[in-house]
C-alpha positions in Angstrom: -4.4 -0.3 -1.2 -8.2 2.1 -0.1 -7.0 0.9 -3.3 -7.3 3.5 -3.6 -4.7 1.5 -1.7 -2.5 3.8 -3.4 -3.8 7.1 -2.2 -3.4 6.6 1.4 -0.2 4.9 0.9 0.7 8.2 -0.6 -0.3 10.1 2.4 1.6 7.7 4.5 4.5 8.0 2.3 4.0 11.7 2.6 3.2 12.1 6.2 5.6 9.7 6.7 3.0 4.0 3.5 3.8 3.4 -0.1 5.5 2.2 1.1 4.4 3.7 0.1 1.5 2.1 -0.8 0.5 1.8 -0.9 -2.5 2.8 -2.2 -2.7 -1.1 -2.1 -2.5 -1.0 -0.6 -7.5 3.1 1.1 -5.9 6.3 0.5 -5.8 8.2 -2.5 -2.6 8.6 -4.3 -2.4 12.2 -3.3 -2.3 11.1 0.3 0.6 9.0 -0.3 2.4 11.7 -2.1 2.0 14.2 0.7 3.3 11.6 3.1 6.5 11.6 1.2 6.9 15.3 1.6 7.7 15.2 5.3 11.2 15.1 6.7 10.8 11.8 8.6 13.3 9.9 6.6 16.6 8.1 7.3 17.8 9.5 3.9 16.4 11.3 0.9 19.6 11.3 -1.1 18.7 10.1 -4.6 20.8 7.5 -6.4 20.2 6.1 -9.9 20.9 3.1 -12.1 19.9 2.0 -15.5 17.1 -0.5 -15.5 15.8 -2.7 -18.3 12.5 -1.7 -19.7 11.2 -5.1 -20.8 12.7 -8.1 -18.9 10.7 -10.5 -21.0 12.0 -9.5 -24.5 15.3 -10.8 -25.8 15.3 -8.1 -28.5 14.2 -4.9 -26.7 17.3 -3.4 -25.0 15.8 -0.1 -24.0 16.5 1.2 -20.5 15.3 3.8 -18.1 16.7 5.6 -15.0 15.4 4.1 -11.8 15.7 5.9 -8.5 16.9 4.2 -5.3 18.2 5.1 -1.8 20.8 3.6 0.6 21.3 3.9 4.3 24.5 2.4 5.6 24.8 3.9 9.1 24.3 0.6 10.9 25.9 -1.7 8.3 28.3 -4.2 9.8 31.2 -4.2 7.2 31.8 -6.4 5.3 29.3 -9.3 6.0 26.3 -7.6 7.5 22.8 -8.2 6.0 21.2 -6.0 3.4 17.6 -5.1 4.0 15.7 -4.4 0.7 12.7 -2.1 1.4 10.3 -2.2 -1.5 8.6 1.0 -2.5 5.0 0.5 -3.8 2.4 2.4 -5.7 3.5 6.0 -5.1 6.5 8.3 -5.4 9.3 7.0 -3.2 11.0 10.0 -1.7 13.4 8.4 0.7 13.7 5.7 3.3 11.2 6.3 6.1 12.2 6.2 9.7 9.8 3.4 10.7 10.4 0.1 12.6 12.8 -1.1 9.9 15.3 1.4 11.3 15.1 -0.5 14.6 15.6 -3.8 12.9 18.5 -2.5 10.8 20.2 -1.3 14.0 19.7 -4.6 15.7 21.0 -6.7 12.9 23.8 -4.4 11.7 22.1 -4.1 8.3 22.3 -1.7 5.4 18.9 -0.5 4.0 18.3 0.0 0.3 15.1 1.0 -1.3 14.1 0.9 -4.9 11.3 3.1 -6.4 8.7 1.1 -8.3 8.9 1.6 -12.1 6.6 4.3 -13.5 6.0 5.9 -10.1 7.7 9.1 -8.8 10.8 9.9 -10.9 11.3 6.4 -12.3 9.3 7.1 -15.4 10.3 5.3 -18.6 8.1 7.5 -20.8 7.2 11.2 -21.1 3.5 10.3 -21.2 1.3 7.8 -19.3 -1.0 7.1 -22.2 -2.3 3.6 -22.1 0.0 2.2 -24.8 3.0 3.4 -22.7 1.8 1.5 -19.7 2.3 -2.0 -21.2 5.4 -2.5 -19.1 3.7 -1.5 -15.8 3.1 -4.8 -13.9 4.1 -6.6 -10.8 6.0 -9.1 -12.9 8.2 -6.5 -14.5 8.6 -4.9 -11.0 9.9 -8.1 -9.5 12.5 -8.4 -12.2 13.5 -4.8 -11.5 14.1 -5.8 -7.9 16.2 -8.8 -8.9 18.3 -6.8 -11.3 18.8 -4.0 -8.7 19.7 -6.5 -6.1 22.5 -7.9 -8.3 23.6 -4.4 -9.2 23.9 -3.3 -5.6 25.7 -6.4 -4.5 28.2 -6.1 -7.3 28.7 -2.4 -6.5 29.3 -3.2 -2.9 31.8 -5.9 -3.8 33.7 -3.5 -5.9 33.8 -0.9 -3.1 35.1 -3.6 -0.7 37.7 -4.9 -3.3 36.3 -8.4 -3.5 34.5 -10.7 -6.0 31.8 -13.3 -5.9 30.8 -12.5 -2.3 27.1 -12.5 -1.3 25.8 -10.6 1.7 22.6 -12.1 3.2 19.6 -10.2 1.9 16.2 -9.8 3.4 13.2 -8.2 1.8 10.5 -6.0 3.4 7.3 -4.5 2.1 3.9 -3.2 3.3 0.5 -3.5 1.4 1.1 -3.9 -2.4 4.9 -3.8 -1.7 4.2 -6.4 0.9 2.8 -8.6 -1.8 5.9 -7.9 -3.9 8.0 -8.9 -1.0 6.3 -12.3 -0.7 6.3 -12.7 -4.5 10.0 -11.9 -4.7 10.8 -14.6 -2.3 8.5 -17.0 -4.2 10.0 -16.2 -7.6 13.7 -15.5 -6.6 14.3 -17.6 -3.5 18.0 -17.7 -4.2 18.3 -13.9 -4.0 16.9 -13.4 -0.5 17.1 -15.2 2.8 13.5 -14.4 3.5 10.7 -11.8 3.3 8.5 -9.8 5.6 5.1 -9.4 4.0 3.3 -6.8 6.1 -0.4 -6.4 5.3 0.5 -8.1 2.0 -2.3 -8.2 -0.5 -1.2 -11.4 -2.2 -4.7 -12.5 -3.2 -6.2 -10.6 -6.2 -9.9 -10.2 -5.7 -12.5 -9.3 -8.3 -15.4 -8.3 -6.1 -13.9 -7.4 -2.8 -17.1 -7.4 -0.6 -15.1 -8.4 2.5 -13.5 -5.0 2.4 -16.7 -3.2 3.3 -17.8 -5.9 5.7 -14.5 -5.5 7.7 -15.2 -1.7 8.0 -18.5 -2.5 9.6 -16.9 -4.9 12.0 -14.2 -2.5 12.9 -16.6 0.3 13.4 -18.8 -1.4 15.9 -22.6 -1.4 16.0 -23.2 2.3 16.8 -20.7 3.8 14.4 -21.7 1.3 11.7 -25.3 2.4 12.0 -24.3 6.1 11.9 -22.2 5.5 8.7 -25.0 3.5 7.0 -27.5 6.3 7.8 -25.1 8.9 6.5 -24.9 6.9 3.2 -28.6 6.6 2.9 -29.1 10.4 3.5 -26.4 11.3 1.0 -28.1 9.1 -1.7 -31.4 10.8 -1.0 -29.9 14.3 -1.3 -28.1 13.3 -4.5 -31.5 12.4 -6.0 -33.1 15.7 -4.9 -30.2 18.3 -5.1 -27.0 16.8 -6.4 -24.9 19.9 -6.5 -25.8 21.0 -3.0 -24.7 17.8 -1.3 -21.5 17.6 -3.4 -20.7 21.2 -2.5 -21.2 20.5 1.2 -18.3 18.0 0.9 -16.2 20.5 -1.2 -16.5 17.9 -4.0 -18.6 19.6 -6.6 -16.0 18.8 -9.3 -16.9 15.1 -9.0 -19.5 15.1 -11.8 -19.9 11.3 -11.8 -22.0 10.2 -8.8 -20.0 7.0 -8.5 -16.8 8.9 -8.1 -18.4 11.0 -5.3 -19.8 8.0 -3.5 -16.4 6.2 -3.7 -14.7 9.3 -2.3 -17.1 9.3 0.7 -16.6 5.5 1.2 -12.8 5.9 1.2 -12.9 8.7 3.7 -14.5 6.4 6.2 -12.1 3.5 5.3 -9.1 5.6 6.0 -10.0 6.0 9.7 -9.9 2.3 10.3 -7.2 1.3 7.9 -4.7 3.7 9.4 -5.5 3.6 13.1 -7.7 6.6 13.7 -11.1 5.1 14.3 -12.2 7.5 17.0 -11.7 10.6 14.8 -14.5 9.3 12.7 -16.7 7.4 15.0 -16.9 9.7 18.1 -18.3 12.8 16.4 -20.6 10.7 14.2 -22.1 8.7 17.0 -22.5 11.8 19.1 -24.3 13.6 16.2 -26.7 10.7 15.8 -27.5 10.5 19.5 -28.1 14.3 19.6 -30.4 14.1 16.5 -28.1 16.4 14.5 -27.7 16.3 10.7 -25.5 13.2 10.1 -24.6 14.4 6.6 -23.2 17.6 7.9 -21.3 15.8 10.7 -19.8 13.4 8.2 -18.9 16.3 5.8 -17.1 18.0 8.7 -15.0 14.9 9.3 -14.3 14.5 5.5 -13.1 18.1 5.1 -11.2 18.5 8.4 -9.6 15.1 8.7 -9.6 13.3 5.3 -9.0 16.3 3.1 -7.4 18.4 5.9 -5.1 16.4 8.1 -4.7 13.5 5.7 -4.3 15.9 2.8 -6.4 13.9 0.3 -7.3 15.7 -2.9 -10.8 15.3 -4.3 -9.1 15.1 -7.8 -7.8 11.7 -6.8 -11.4 10.4 -7.4 -12.1 12.5 -10.5 -12.1 10.3 -13.7 -11.3 13.5 -15.7 -8.1 13.7 -13.7 -7.4 10.0 -14.0 -7.5 10.4 -17.8 -4.7 13.0 -17.7 -1.6 11.3 -19.3 0.9 14.0 -18.4 3.7 12.8 -16.1 3.2 14.8 -12.9 3.3 14.3 -9.2 -0.4 13.2 -9.4 0.3 10.4 -11.9 0.3 7.8 -9.2 -3.5 7.7 -9.1 -3.7 6.9 -12.8 -0.8 4.4 -12.6 -2.3 2.4 -9.7 -5.7 2.3 -11.3 -4.0 0.8 -14.4 -2.6 -2.0 -12.2 -6.1 -2.4 -10.6 -7.8 -2.6 -14.0 -5.3 -5.1 -15.4 -3.9 -7.3 -12.6 -5.5 -7.2 -9.2 -8.9 -5.5 -9.3 -9.6 -5.3 -5.5 -13.0 -3.8 -6.6 -14.3 -2.5 -3.3 -18.0 -3.1 -4.1 -20.9 -2.8 -1.7 -22.0 -6.2 -0.3 -25.6 -7.2 -1.3 -26.7 -6.8 2.3 -25.9 -4.6 5.3 -23.3 -2.5 3.4 -21.8 0.8 4.6 -20.8 2.2 1.2 -23.4 3.0 -1.4 -24.7 0.1 -3.5 -23.9 2.4 -6.5 -20.2 1.6 -5.9 -20.6 -1.8 -7.7 -18.8 -3.9 -10.3 -20.2 -1.9 -13.2 -18.9 1.3 -11.7 -15.3 -0.1 -11.6 -15.5 -1.6 -15.1 -16.8 1.6 -16.5 -14.0 3.5 -14.8 -11.4 1.2 -16.3 -12.9 1.6 -19.8 -13.4 5.3 -19.5 -9.9 6.0 -18.2 -7.8 3.5 -20.3 -10.0 2.6 -23.3 -11.4 -0.6 -24.6 -10.0 -4.0 -23.9 -8.7 -3.2 -20.3 -9.9 -5.9 -17.9 -8.4 -7.2 -14.6 -7.0 -10.7 -15.1 -7.5 -11.7 -11.5 -7.5 -15.4 -12.2 -4.3 -15.2 -14.1 -2.6 -13.2 -11.3 -3.7 -15.8 -8.7 -2.6 -18.7 -10.8 0.8 -17.1 -11.3 1.5 -16.2 -7.7 -0.8 -18.6 -5.8 -3.0 -16.1 -4.0 -3.3 -17.2 -0.3 -2.1 -20.6 -1.3 1.3 -19.1 -2.3 3.8 -22.0 -2.4 6.7 -20.1 -0.9 9.0 -20.5 2.1 10.6 -18.2 4.6 8.0 -15.5 4.3 6.4 -14.0 7.4 3.0 -12.5 7.0 1.6 -9.9 9.4 -1.8 -8.1 9.5 -3.7 -5.7 11.7 -7.1 -6.8 13.1 -8.9 -3.6 12.0 -7.4 -3.5 8.5 -9.9 -4.3 5.6 -7.0 -5.3 3.4 -6.2 -8.3 5.6 -8.9 -10.2 3.7 -6.6 -10.1 0.6 -3.6 -11.4 2.7 -2.5 -14.8 4.0 -4.0 -15.0 7.5 -3.1 -18.6 8.3 0.3 -20.1 9.1 1.7 -22.8 6.9 5.0 -24.7 6.7 7.8 -22.2 6.8 5.4 -19.3 6.3 4.1 -18.0 9.7 1.2 -15.5 9.8 0.3 -13.2 12.6 -2.6 -10.9 13.2 -2.0 -8.0 15.6 -5.2 -7.4 17.5 -6.1 -4.1 19.0 -8.6 -1.2 18.6 -6.4 0.8 16.3 -4.2 -1.8 14.7 -4.5 -1.3 11.0 -2.4 -1.4 7.8 1.2 -2.2 8.4 1.0 -1.9 12.2 4.1 -4.1 12.8 6.3 -1.6 10.8 4.4 1.7 11.4 3.1 1.4 15.0 0.0 3.4 15.9 -1.5 5.3 14.3 -0.3 4.0 11.0 -0.6 7.5 9.6 0.8 10.0 10.2 4.2 8.3 10.7 5.1 7.2 14.2 8.9 7.5 14.4 10.6 4.1 14.5 7.1 2.5 14.4 6.4 3.6 18.0 3.7 1.4 19.3 2.9 3.2 22.6 -0.3 4.7 21.2 -1.6 1.3 20.1 -4.5 0.3 22.4 -2.5 -2.9 23.1 1.2 -2.2 22.7 1.9 -5.7 24.1 0.2 -7.2 21.1 2.5 -5.3 18.7 5.6 -6.1 20.7 4.7 -9.8 20.8 4.4 -10.1 17.0 7.5 -8.0 16.5 9.5 -10.3 18.7 8.2 -13.3 16.6 9.3 -11.4 13.4 12.7 -10.8 14.9 13.1 -14.5 15.7 12.2 -15.5 12.1 14.6 -12.9 10.6 17.4 -14.1 12.9 16.7 -17.8 12.1 16.6 -17.3 8.4 19.6 -15.1 8.2 21.6 -17.6 10.2 20.5 -20.4 7.9 21.6 -18.3 5.0 25.0 -17.8 6.6 25.3 -21.5 7.4 24.6 -22.4 3.7 27.2 -19.9 2.5 29.9 -21.4 4.8 29.4 -24.9 3.5 
């Protein structure tokens, strides 16, 4: 979710978040993918089972191989809980060693994680042409989770030589997978004792102007002004010497100006979304004060941090690349855009006033991208999605929502508590996307979600303790109902 939620999620899941991403999840898909290439996992041993392609058809019996992982080191045999960690809009290359590891150890839980259909190696078709993407949706993914949950429980019962026994299950997710976590509890309340919905983008948004507004708020006055001036100068240079300014950012292959300007906007977003604001703001503000070329200063950040340290590929933003229907490690970008263009939108458009991103990143840019990449008739059914799930008025229970104060995605999440659905915002200078599970920074991965580098570790610890209390309560209530 910069949704290119997906892309950074990828980096996270690569630097590792996606996790992961999760793209919702800023972050280009490529980012998420590199995240998943690291060795910071509890396990990377691949397991497989046969999944139903179309859960809504009584006649279509086709199946595909879906990848999953299990980590049983802390599992309290035979009645310990099972934590289902949902993988999101990127390749799922293992179970990351984040704060869920700490929770599993505390509760004596097994951890299982299912790769999202179409992403990574869980590909139903040999091509991602638009007609083959008709089964790529959150609704189908939720049924995947339900079927997998039953499969794993039955397999466990078989191993333990028992029948009709249910372990208590609890579901976890961050970003888009955080939304899936909340929606799973909403749609299948009998299959989980509760859900943690971290930075969960449960509210589909057509024109997501709050996204850019939050970046301005998180940046602070000086950094915001420097970013706005950078955008203005880039636009001027695009008008006078398009190739030169794109080459300065090593992005000459982005022929469509909107793609280039989206790329530059995402580069800034990533710093705030994933807990690295000073890497962007410090050099930019210093350059502005010293009267240096702000475009060159921003280009240095983009190349060294966004493309360098974060590993984002410019091709993530290239519509020519997004039109490629081959199944490759880069397919996640196209796949997530399909979900954006059909279900959730999250169009990160420039607000009419005081925006940081270029005004050329508007609704028309997004709609043109959807049409150019996927063909005629593709349109985000945002109202349908919110009617189906409830948006921020989700009528669920035993779901705990968490958000980071600096995260622009929190404006698509549930930020107020309601009956049986507490919501917490972790407030600190570098508390971004999935802080409760990832610590600080949120990317690259902090082992076991270490919060010592958060500007306010106490704020993180406080929310984590509240989350633990909810998990403990809901697991105990599950156990009590099973005993009756």
